[in-house]
C-alpha positions as CSV (number, residue, x, y, z in Angstrom):
1,X,49.9,150.9,86.4
2,X,50.5,147.2,87.1
3,X,51.4,146.6,83.5
4,X,54.0,149.3,83.7
5,X,55.6,147.9,86.9
6,X,55.7,144.3,85.8
7,X,58.5,144.6,83.3
8,X,60.5,146.7,85.7
9,X,60.0,144.2,88.5
10,X,61.0,141.4,86.2
11,X,64.2,143.2,85.2
12,X,65.0,143.8,88.8
13,X,64.4,140.2,89.7
14,X,66.6,138.9,86.8
15,X,69.3,141.5,87.7
16,X,69.4,140.4,91.3
17,X,69.5,136.7,90.4
18,X,72.3,137.3,88.0
19,X,74.2,139.3,90.6
20,X,73.9,136.4,93.0
21,X,74.4,133.4,90.7
22,X,77.0,134.5,88.2
23,X,79.7,135.5,90.7
24,X,79.0,132.4,92.8
25,X,79.8,130.2,89.8
26,X,83.3,131.7,89.7
27,X,84.0,131.1,93.4
28,X,82.4,128.6,95.7
29,X,84.2,126.7,98.6
30,X,85.4,123.2,97.6
31,X,84.1,123.6,94.0
32,X,85.8,126.2,91.9
33,X,88.0,129.1,93.1
34,X,88.6,132.1,90.9
35,X,88.6,135.1,93.2
36,X,89.5,137.7,90.5
37,X,86.5,136.8,88.3
38,X,84.1,136.6,91.3
39,X,85.1,140.2,92.4
40,X,84.8,141.5,88.8
41,X,81.3,140.0,88.2
42,X,80.2,141.0,91.7
43,X,81.1,144.7,91.1
44,X,79.7,144.8,87.6
45,X,76.3,143.1,88.4
46,X,75.8,143.7,92.1
47,X,77.6,147.0,92.2
48,X,75.6,148.4,89.3
49,X,72.3,147.4,90.9
50,X,73.5,149.0,94.1
51,X,74.3,152.3,92.3
52,X,70.9,152.2,90.4
53,X,69.0,151.6,93.7
54,X,71.1,154.2,95.5
55,X,70.1,156.9,93.0
56,X,66.5,156.9,94.1
57,X,66.0,159.0,97.1
58,X,63.0,157.1,98.4
59,X,65.2,154.0,98.8
60,X,68.1,155.6,100.6
61,X,67.1,154.1,104.0
62,X,67.2,150.5,102.8
63,X,70.0,150.3,100.3
64,X,73.4,148.9,101.4
65,X,76.2,146.9,100.0
66,X,77.6,145.4,103.2
67,X,77.6,141.6,102.6
68,X,79.2,141.9,99.1
69,X,81.8,144.3,100.6
70,X,82.6,141.8,103.3
71,X,82.9,139.0,100.7
72,X,85.1,141.1,98.4
73,X,87.4,142.0,101.3
74,X,87.7,138.3,102.3
75,X,88.6,137.3,98.7
76,X,90.9,140.3,98.0
77,X,94.3,139.6,96.4
78,X,97.1,141.8,95.0
79,X,95.6,141.4,91.5
80,X,92.2,142.7,92.8
81,X,93.4,145.6,95.0
82,X,91.6,148.0,92.6
83,X,88.3,146.7,94.1
84,X,88.8,148.7,97.3
85,X,88.7,152.1,95.5
86,X,85.7,150.9,93.5
87,X,83.8,150.1,96.7
88,X,84.6,153.5,98.1
89,X,83.6,155.4,95.0
90,X,80.4,153.6,94.1
91,X,78.2,155.7,96.5
92,X,79.7,158.9,95.2
93,X,79.0,157.8,91.7
94,X,75.3,157.9,92.5
95,X,75.6,161.6,93.3
96,X,76.1,162.3,89.6
97,X,72.7,160.7,88.6
98,X,70.4,161.0,91.6
99,X,69.4,163.0,94.7
100,X,72.1,161.7,96.9
101,X,73.8,164.0,99.4
102,X,77.4,164.1,100.3
103,X,76.8,162.9,103.8
104,X,74.7,159.9,102.7
105,X,77.3,158.9,100.1
106,X,80.2,159.3,102.6
107,X,78.3,157.2,105.2
108,X,77.6,154.4,102.7
109,X,81.2,154.5,101.5
110,X,82.5,154.3,105.0
111,X,80.3,151.3,105.7
112,X,81.5,149.6,102.5
113,X,85.1,150.2,103.5
114,X,84.6,149.0,107.1
115,X,83.0,145.7,106.0
116,X,85.6,145.1,103.3
117,X,88.3,145.6,106.0
118,X,86.5,143.2,108.3
119,X,86.5,140.6,105.4
120,X,90.2,141.3,104.8
121,X,91.0,140.8,108.5
122,X,89.0,137.5,108.6
123,X,90.9,136.4,105.5
124,X,94.2,137.0,107.2
125,X,93.1,135.0,110.3
126,X,91.8,132.1,108.0
127,X,95.2,132.0,106.2
128,X,97.1,132.0,109.4
129,X,95.0,129.2,110.7
130,X,95.4,127.2,107.5
131,X,99.2,127.8,107.6
132,X,99.3,126.7,111.2
133,X,97.5,123.5,110.5
134,X,99.7,122.8,107.4
135,X,102.8,123.4,109.5
136,X,101.5,121.2,112.3
137,X,100.8,118.4,109.7
138,X,104.3,118.7,108.2
139,X,105.9,118.6,111.7
140,X,103.8,115.5,112.5
141,X,104.9,113.8,109.3
142,X,108.5,114.7,110.0
143,X,108.2,113.3,113.5
144,X,106.9,110.1,112.1
145,X,109.7,109.9,109.7
146,X,112.3,110.6,112.4
147,X,110.8,108.0,114.6
148,X,110.9,105.4,111.8
149,X,114.4,106.5,110.9
150,X,115.6,106.2,114.6
151,X,114.1,102.8,115.0
152,X,115.6,101.6,111.7
153,X,119.0,103.1,112.5
154,X,119.0,101.5,115.9
155,X,118.2,98.2,114.4
156,X,120.8,98.5,111.7
157,X,123.4,99.6,114.2
158,X,122.6,96.7,116.5
159,X,122.9,94.3,113.6
160,X,126.2,95.8,112.5
161,X,127.5,95.7,116.1
162,X,126.4,92.1,116.5
163,X,128.1,91.1,113.3
164,X,131.3,92.9,114.3
165,X,131.3,91.4,117.8
166,X,130.6,87.9,116.6
167,X,133.6,88.0,114.2
168,X,135.8,89.6,116.8
169,X,134.9,87.0,119.4
170,X,135.4,84.2,117.0
171,X,138.8,85.5,115.8
172,X,140.2,86.6,119.2
173,X,138.5,84.7,122.0
174,X,138.4,81.5,120.0
175,X,142.2,81.6,119.4
176,X,142.8,82.5,123.0
177,X,140.9,79.5,124.3
178,X,142.8,77.2,121.9
179,X,146.1,78.7,123.1
180,X,145.0,78.1,126.7
181,X,144.2,74.5,126.0
182,X,147.6,73.9,124.4
183,X,149.3,75.6,127.3
184,X,147.5,73.4,129.8
185,X,148.4,70.3,127.8
186,X,152.0,71.3,128.0
187,X,151.8,71.9,131.8
188,X,150.2,68.5,132.3
189,X,153.2,66.8,130.7
190,X,155.8,68.9,132.6
191,X,154.4,68.5,136.2
192,X,156.5,66.3,138.4
193,X,155.4,67.2,141.9
194,X,152.3,65.3,142.9
195,X,151.7,64.5,139.3
196,X,148.6,62.4,139.9
197,X,146.6,65.2,141.7
198,X,148.0,68.0,139.5
199,X,147.2,66.0,136.4
200,X,143.6,65.4,137.6
201,X,143.1,69.1,138.3
202,X,144.6,70.2,135.1
203,X,142.4,67.7,133.2
204,X,139.4,69.2,134.9
205,X,140.4,72.7,134.0
206,X,141.0,71.6,130.4
207,X,137.5,70.1,130.3
208,X,136.0,73.3,131.7
209,X,137.9,75.4,129.2
210,X,136.7,73.3,126.3
211,X,133.1,73.6,127.6
212,X,133.5,77.4,127.8
213,X,134.8,77.4,124.3
214,X,131.8,75.5,123.1
215,X,129.4,77.8,124.9
216,X,131.2,80.9,123.4
217,X,130.9,79.4,120.0
218,X,127.2,78.9,120.5
219,X,126.8,82.5,121.5
220,X,128.8,83.7,118.5
221,X,126.7,81.5,116.3
222,X,123.4,82.9,117.6
223,X,124.6,86.4,117.3
224,X,125.7,85.7,113.7
225,X,122.3,84.3,112.8
226,X,121.0,87.9,112.3
227,X,123.3,88.1,109.2
228,X,121.5,85.2,107.7
229,X,118.1,86.9,107.6
230,X,116.9,87.2,104.0
231,X,116.6,90.5,102.1
232,X,112.9,89.9,101.6
233,X,112.3,89.5,105.4
234,X,114.1,92.8,106.0
235,X,112.2,94.6,103.2
236,X,108.9,93.3,104.7
237,X,109.9,94.6,108.1
238,X,110.9,98.0,106.6
239,X,107.5,98.2,104.8
240,X,105.5,97.3,107.9
241,X,107.4,99.8,110.0
242,X,107.0,102.6,107.4
243,X,103.3,101.9,107.1
244,X,102.9,102.0,110.9
245,X,104.9,105.2,111.5
246,X,103.6,107.2,108.5
247,X,100.3,105.8,107.5
248,X,101.4,105.5,103.9
249,X,99.8,102.8,101.7
250,X,102.6,100.5,100.5
251,X,102.0,97.5,98.1
252,X,104.9,95.0,98.0
253,X,105.2,92.6,95.0
254,X,107.8,89.8,95.0
255,X,108.8,87.8,91.9
256,X,111.4,85.0,91.7
257,X,113.4,83.2,94.4
258,X,116.0,85.0,96.5
259,X,119.4,83.7,97.5
260,X,120.7,85.0,100.8
261,X,122.9,88.0,100.1
262,X,125.7,89.3,102.2
263,X,124.8,91.6,105.1
264,X,126.5,94.7,103.6
265,X,124.9,94.1,100.2
266,X,121.5,93.8,101.8
267,X,122.3,97.0,103.8
268,X,122.9,99.0,100.6
269,X,119.7,97.8,99.0
270,X,117.6,98.5,102.2
271,X,119.1,102.0,102.5
272,X,118.1,102.8,98.9
273,X,114.6,101.6,99.3
274,X,114.3,103.5,102.6
275,X,115.5,106.7,101.1
276,X,113.1,106.3,98.2
277,X,110.2,105.9,100.6
278,X,111.3,109.0,102.6
279,X,111.7,111.1,99.4
280,X,108.3,110.1,98.2
281,X,106.6,111.2,101.4
282,X,108.7,114.3,102.2
283,X,109.2,115.8,98.7
284,X,106.4,114.3,96.6
285,X,103.7,114.2,99.4
286,X,102.8,110.7,98.2
287,X,100.1,108.7,99.8
288,X,100.7,105.4,97.9
289,X,103.9,103.5,97.1
290,X,104.4,100.4,95.0
291,X,107.5,98.3,95.7
292,X,108.4,95.5,93.3
293,X,111.3,93.1,93.8
294,X,112.2,90.8,91.0
295,X,114.8,88.0,91.4
296,X,116.3,85.9,88.7
297,X,119.5,83.9,88.6
298,X,121.6,86.7,87.0
299,X,120.0,90.0,88.2
300,X,117.9,91.6,90.8
301,X,115.5,94.4,89.7
302,X,113.8,96.8,92.1
303,X,111.1,99.4,91.2
304,X,109.7,101.9,93.7
305,X,106.7,103.9,92.3
306,X,104.7,106.6,94.2
307,X,101.7,108.8,93.4
308,X,103.3,112.0,94.6
309,X,104.2,115.2,92.8
310,X,106.2,114.7,89.5
311,X,109.8,115.7,89.3
312,X,110.8,119.2,88.4
313,X,114.2,120.2,87.4
314,X,116.5,117.3,88.1
315,X,119.1,118.2,90.7
316,X,120.9,115.2,92.3
317,X,121.4,116.3,95.9
318,X,123.1,114.4,98.6
319,X,120.3,111.8,99.0
320,X,120.0,110.9,95.4
321,X,123.7,110.9,94.8
322,X,124.2,108.5,97.8
323,X,121.5,106.2,96.4
324,X,123.2,106.1,93.0
325,X,126.6,105.5,94.6
326,X,125.4,102.6,96.7
327,X,124.0,100.8,93.7
328,X,127.0,101.6,91.5
329,X,129.3,100.1,94.1
330,X,127.5,96.9,93.6
331,X,128.1,97.2,89.8
332,X,124.4,98.0,89.3
333,X,122.5,100.7,87.5
334,X,120.1,103.3,89.0
335,X,117.6,105.8,87.6
336,X,114.8,108.1,88.6
337,X,112.0,109.5,86.4
338,X,108.5,111.0,86.4
339,X,105.6,108.7,85.5
340,X,103.2,109.5,82.7
341,X,100.5,111.3,84.7
342,X,101.7,111.8,88.2
343,X,104.3,110.3,90.6
344,X,107.9,109.3,90.4
345,X,109.6,105.9,89.8
346,X,113.0,104.8,91.2
347,X,114.6,101.8,89.5
348,X,117.8,99.9,90.0
349,X,119.2,96.7,88.8
350,X,122.1,94.7,90.4
351,X,123.9,91.8,88.7
352,X,123.9,88.7,90.9
353,X,127.2,87.2,89.8
354,X,130.1,86.0,91.9
355,X,130.4,84.6,95.4
356,X,131.2,88.0,96.9
357,X,127.5,89.0,96.9
358,X,126.3,86.0,98.9
359,X,126.4,85.2,102.6
360,X,128.6,82.3,103.8
361,X,126.7,79.2,104.7
């Protein structure tokens, strides 16, 4: 009797192990996810063992398919919607081959449906939770970008306003003070009434006016010093701010020696680099960026690489078109392309010829 049962027991053990291991190889959290194959193998192996066991009347009290039904419901997709009818019909299939009553089959089918529905409901909750976390992460990234943008725009606006004000004060107030001095000189020469005292007072006023003019020029000079900051200093500040606000890894490489470029030229270059950083993070989901600045006497070359998603169909929207126009206005060339494996590279080159590009000393 034992010899007759041993092969049957061995078959059952192998069958159960196969029903557990083979579907698991097709889907396992964080390893490999193929929901369709998992459900197919689970129904073929585990489902067939369930039907075989269900056909024996003496095992009716202990046979169920609840945990697999729960798992199938959790992994259900549109492609595997056929699995639900299969779960419902499996107990009734046993009625064709064994002593299974309609009530028992209906009860088992209802249990399978209930547990698969619970699994489906849990799947919806898990997806909603995942989408919520994903949305929260995207909102957090956008907030970091907006904060960085606001700080950068505020700084750029302040520099532009200081530059404008320094030039305006130099051109208008400076000439006004000079005119005032000339008028006072004329008044000194024309005064006849109490000429000694009037002349002394006017000389004092003239001295104070000259002193005020010197102080105003010092203020204008200090305000204008912002324009003489090098491009490299401004790039390093941009990189540090972007790292701080977004947590992105940025590697900066500098080659060659920079000559101080005009403020508006630096502004265009900074804007293109900043837009490249933002696109890498926003559209490519990049985590690492490489920025390379190369200076030589005739040209300046810039390369911005990231490890984000490669480019799809190239459509030059407003951002890319603006970057291209900024560089072309400086007589430069601009390009964007996907890297060999993953990531995107933005490259531009600007000729450093002519005095119009450089700041006045």
